[in-house]
Steps between C-alpha positions, in 0.01 A plus 500: 500500500522877536289756312390860497419804285746701294401850604568797273415870528302487173271210598132574428275588792164334566284637782804684640713182507797448263458187287838339416549412134732212592554250778799279577535145626808302605466121524766286668482123446702186446550381145461133408878477544463607864676831437350823627339728239380858543275647233380860472189610315331828413129503435361793304146628504589822317286410197202439726503832689606745231270806513203300627221705663427410863167338426662269241801387703521121510797287601586229251779272385860611531776485241783303667871540434803325649781739594837479671484528878779760485292713260196471726712611797609811310147586393337449840796608720455172692782264602443128447839409643680218319195379306646636175762222525221248440334690213502292179502821292847568646636172357734558206309445177155558646516872417395391151148446641472872583305688235674797339543802723226395742724284719203267543357171378132515404316214666217355290506154660695306763736381226625859454640525855879476502607250765 
């Protein structure tokens, strides 16, 4: 498992520290079939930190999304090597799970994760 913030120039500042609106996570595991799987997720807290005064800032639940590893690499400028080869969202036909122009799958429960 790898994770970190998605840092942007327009992130809000709290006590002189930029607060990322989104975080990323890459999970590598074996499927029930024994094949390697690599899943990428973005977690958004943008709705929680929008124009909140310092004294009211409170971390809360994130909105999770599954994204293609290749898209996450482009957004973060990180290189995850060959992990995109094991990304189920790269399998022909699975692009139908991506919602509109977002390039993401909204995760409301474990059943929503594309494996």
